Backbone bond lengths (Angstrom), bond angles and torsions (degrees), N, CA, C in turn:
res aa  C-N    CA-C-N  psi(-1)  N-CA   C-N-CA  omega(-1)  CA-C   N-CA-C  phi
1 X - - - 1.486 - - 1.570 103.83 -
2 X 1.486 105.31 143.09 1.483 113.43 -177.65 1.562 101.99 -110.89
3 X 1.335 116.28 127.58 1.536 114.34 -179.10 1.596 103.23 -94.29
4 X 1.294 113.54 143.29 1.456 126.79 -178.20 1.462 110.73 -120.03
5 X 1.350 116.99 127.96 1.509 119.45 176.96 1.425 111.95 -98.18
6 X 1.326 122.44 131.30 1.430 127.00 177.87 1.563 107.36 -79.46
7 X 1.307 107.03 123.97 1.640 113.10 178.92 1.516 113.05 -122.76
8 X 1.224 120.56 163.67 1.458 130.96 179.20 1.521 109.30 -70.91
9 X 1.339 115.53 125.94 1.522 115.45 174.85 1.448 101.68 -133.78
10 X 1.412 116.83 99.14 1.409 126.49 177.03 1.566 105.70 67.06
11 X 1.454 116.64 -122.65 1.475 121.54 174.30 1.573 109.95 -92.70
12 X 1.267 125.13 4.44 1.439 128.15 177.88 1.532 113.70 -114.55
13 X 1.241 120.12 -175.94 1.457 125.37 171.20 1.392 108.47 -126.15
14 X 1.346 118.82 154.63 1.461 125.80 179.92 1.578 109.05 -154.43
15 X 1.327 109.04 177.52 1.411 119.14 173.22 1.538 110.97 -125.26
16 X 1.404 114.80 149.90 1.381 118.74 176.87 1.561 103.50 -102.39
17 X 1.356 115.48 138.06 1.421 122.10 -177.40 1.544 101.95 -102.40
18 X 1.268 114.47 127.61 1.485 117.62 169.07 1.407 121.34 -62.46
19 X 1.300 130.10 158.70 1.443 127.18 -175.55 1.524 111.00 -61.59
20 X 1.310 117.98 -37.15 1.510 116.90 178.39 1.606 111.38 -65.36
21 X 1.323 115.52 -29.22 1.413 115.03 179.52 1.560 108.17 -72.40
22 X 1.289 119.60 -44.29 1.337 124.03 177.41 1.568 115.87 -59.41
23 X 1.316 112.89 -37.87 1.425 117.80 -177.81 1.720 108.47 -74.88
24 X 1.392 116.03 -33.50 1.432 122.22 168.61 1.522 115.31 -63.14
25 X 1.334 110.62 -32.28 1.554 111.88 -179.13 1.590 109.58 -92.43
26 X 1.360 116.63 -3.86 1.426 115.02 -176.53 1.545 112.91 64.41
27 X 1.247 115.43 34.07 1.539 120.56 -175.59 1.544 106.63 -126.07
28 X 1.437 109.28 161.46 1.501 117.76 176.22 1.506 107.88 -144.95
29 X 1.307 109.01 -170.93 1.532 120.19 171.28 1.524 111.78 -49.89
30 X 1.359 120.24 129.30 1.516 123.83 171.47 1.595 104.16 90.65
31 X 1.307 126.10 -20.34 1.450 117.04 178.67 1.491 114.23 -74.77
32 X 1.279 116.83 164.27 1.439 126.42 -177.13 1.471 102.91 -100.64
33 X 1.436 117.98 136.69 1.355 126.99 173.73 1.563 107.82 -117.28
34 X 1.385 118.34 148.59 1.449 117.97 -172.55 1.590 105.35 -122.85
35 X 1.362 111.06 137.07 1.478 117.58 -174.22 1.567 96.65 -110.20
36 X 1.387 120.26 118.88 1.355 124.92 -175.72 1.562 109.25 -131.04
37 X 1.325 118.43 155.27 1.464 121.29 174.59 1.544 107.05 -90.45
38 X 1.312 114.79 135.52 1.498 122.22 -174.28 1.560 103.53 -95.19
39 X 1.354 120.54 159.34 1.438 122.69 -172.63 1.621 115.73 -50.49
40 X 1.419 106.48 -34.09 1.466 113.36 -178.29 1.587 117.70 -80.97
41 X 1.463 113.50 3.11 1.348 122.40 173.36 1.508 110.45 97.42
42 X 1.300 121.59 -9.06 1.557 123.38 -178.36 1.610 103.23 -79.00
43 X 1.338 112.51 165.12 1.477 118.62 179.83 1.540 106.93 -103.59
44 X 1.231 114.13 143.32 1.526 121.39 -178.78 1.557 110.75 -130.85
45 X 1.363 112.01 135.32 1.363 121.65 175.31 1.512 110.61 -97.18
46 X 1.316 123.06 137.49 1.365 125.81 -178.24 1.545 109.71 -149.37
47 X 1.342 111.40 158.71 1.458 112.84 -179.14 1.602 109.43 -97.72
48 X 1.402 115.77 4.52 1.398 119.08 -179.15 1.444 111.31 -125.99
49 X 1.369 121.06 145.65 1.454 124.13 179.13 1.615 107.13 -78.66
50 X 1.363 114.07 134.17 1.403 122.50 178.66 1.587 112.75 -52.46
51 X 1.342 112.56 -42.06 1.618 117.00 177.69 1.433 110.95 -64.03
52 X 1.363 124.61 -39.29 1.415 126.68 171.36 1.513 111.84 -57.80
53 X 1.299 115.31 -47.25 1.495 119.96 -178.89 1.514 109.01 -64.94
54 X 1.272 123.25 -34.93 1.436 124.95 -179.63 1.617 110.97 -68.41
55 X 1.320 111.51 -38.69 1.410 119.99 172.91 1.414 118.73 -63.30
56 X 1.329 110.42 -40.18 1.555 116.85 173.88 1.521 111.19 -65.73
57 X 1.310 114.39 -40.61 1.579 117.45 -178.74 1.594 106.36 -64.70
58 X 1.271 117.16 -45.50 1.511 120.71 176.21 1.531 112.28 -54.32
59 X 1.325 115.09 -45.51 1.494 120.13 179.35 1.462 112.38 -65.56
60 X 1.274 118.68 -39.70 1.397 122.90 169.49 1.501 121.43 -58.92
61 X 1.421 113.48 -40.25 1.481 117.92 170.49 1.455 112.09 -65.16
62 X 1.370 116.58 -39.06 1.504 120.71 -177.86 1.592 100.73 -58.15
63 X 1.305 117.99 -64.29 1.497 122.92 -174.31 1.523 111.81 -49.42
64 X 1.403 115.57 -44.79 1.454 112.35 177.36 1.577 117.42 -64.68
65 X 1.422 115.99 -32.89 1.324 122.65 174.69 1.524 120.78 -66.61
66 X 1.326 109.99 -29.94 1.513 124.37 -179.75 1.472 113.94 -120.57
67 X 1.336 116.34 39.17 1.521 119.33 -173.10 1.574 106.34 -61.51
68 X 1.257 122.01 -41.54 1.457 125.10 -174.99 1.474 107.92 -62.33
69 X 1.246 121.69 -48.93 1.500 125.79 178.58 1.470 109.78 -52.86
70 X 1.445 117.23 -51.24 1.464 118.07 -178.09 1.536 114.60 -67.86
71 X 1.288 119.69 -29.91 1.385 123.80 170.82 1.459 110.97 -63.12
72 X 1.381 121.87 -47.33 1.485 122.90 174.87 1.398 111.60 -55.69
73 X 1.388 119.92 -45.76 1.324 121.72 -177.76 1.510 118.73 -60.57
74 X 1.337 111.89 -32.83 1.455 127.31 -174.53 1.444 107.09 -70.57
75 X 1.257 124.00 -24.86 1.512 127.56 176.09 1.444 118.08 -65.46
């Protein structure tokens, strides 16, 4: 677990993410992070939008279901 301290940033507050947290998230300066609620009620920080992840999963299902068509198109 990585502890984060809330600090004053101008008229707002923020947290500073240590390098190891950014590496684990696959994120860097200028990237957007998403704070979402997990099914168990906890909060989750991720570098990817859940909607995009759902779209990717649907695309993968489509490609798996029609693998022969995509192979034929790739020739």
